[in-house]
Legacy VTK file of the C-alpha trace (Angstrom):
# vtk DataFile Version 3.0
C-alpha trace
ASCII
DATASET POLYDATA
POINTS 90 float
106.440 32.518 -28.894
110.050 33.255 -28.263
110.932 29.661 -27.762
109.578 29.194 -31.772
111.247 32.589 -32.545
108.992 34.550 -33.496
109.056 37.227 -31.583
112.278 38.160 -29.832
112.401 40.709 -25.991
114.481 44.234 -27.813
115.983 46.230 -25.111
113.350 48.522 -24.047
111.203 45.161 -23.091
108.402 45.115 -25.573
108.294 42.663 -28.301
108.855 42.095 -31.586
108.171 39.791 -34.645
111.318 38.345 -36.315
111.666 37.609 -39.830
110.141 34.091 -39.369
106.849 35.248 -37.176
106.457 38.298 -39.941
105.619 34.996 -42.204
103.813 33.528 -40.508
101.693 36.042 -39.431
101.663 36.881 -43.210
100.759 33.440 -43.765
97.714 33.505 -41.029
96.373 37.306 -42.243
97.225 37.764 -46.030
93.628 38.111 -46.853
93.565 41.413 -44.723
96.995 42.733 -46.341
96.001 45.892 -48.370
98.186 47.103 -51.353
100.162 44.096 -52.928
102.593 46.681 -53.905
103.194 46.922 -50.620
104.375 43.651 -49.983
108.082 43.623 -48.928
110.186 40.634 -51.170
110.273 37.803 -49.378
106.460 38.190 -49.325
106.110 38.312 -53.111
108.556 35.398 -52.952
105.739 33.264 -51.225
103.120 34.443 -52.933
105.318 33.258 -56.325
105.796 30.254 -54.440
102.538 28.841 -54.279
101.264 29.868 -57.524
104.198 27.509 -58.855
102.892 24.916 -56.045
99.669 25.593 -57.570
100.000 25.611 -60.623
102.004 21.636 -60.579
99.288 20.506 -58.570
96.710 21.556 -62.253
99.461 19.677 -64.415
98.521 16.826 -62.539
94.731 17.194 -62.858
92.555 15.023 -66.052
92.503 17.882 -68.475
88.719 16.490 -68.881
88.163 18.579 -64.768
90.420 21.525 -66.258
87.889 22.287 -69.301
85.332 23.315 -67.581
87.472 25.634 -65.760
88.829 27.228 -69.323
87.713 30.723 -69.096
89.204 31.416 -65.840
92.649 29.877 -67.292
92.814 32.254 -69.726
92.464 35.085 -67.380
94.811 34.014 -65.383
97.670 33.448 -68.043
96.441 37.351 -69.358
97.244 38.900 -65.858
100.623 37.642 -65.835
101.438 38.340 -69.253
100.289 42.086 -67.960
102.448 41.113 -64.517
105.223 40.274 -66.975
105.387 43.247 -69.549
104.931 45.490 -67.282
108.202 44.921 -65.744
109.943 45.660 -69.367
108.259 49.512 -68.527
110.621 52.441 -67.866
LINES 1 91
90 0 1 2 3 4 5 6 7 8 9 10 11 12 13 14 15 16 17 18 19 20 21 22 23 24 25 26 27 28 29 30 31 32 33 34 35 36 37 38 39 40 41 42 43 44 45 46 47 48 49 50 51 52 53 54 55 56 57 58 59 60 61 62 63 64 65 66 67 68 69 70 71 72 73 74 75 76 77 78 79 80 81 82 83 84 85 86 87 88 89
């Protein structure tokens, strides 16, 4: 794992995760993470990039296949709007 730059040995002989190791660990264990407000900036950015990728996929799906999921899509829109609105609150 040291060769892959996932961990590095520190002065006292112990090992710690590198930034790359933290990101890989998060991807593997993200379902175990608690409150989303505890995520660091890179995890938030990764989440947004993943959402962007998923939306790009949905944009290429035929409309007929999306009709049965219209309610879920609407709920996601509402939740994203609430997040955006919360950014303007003081």
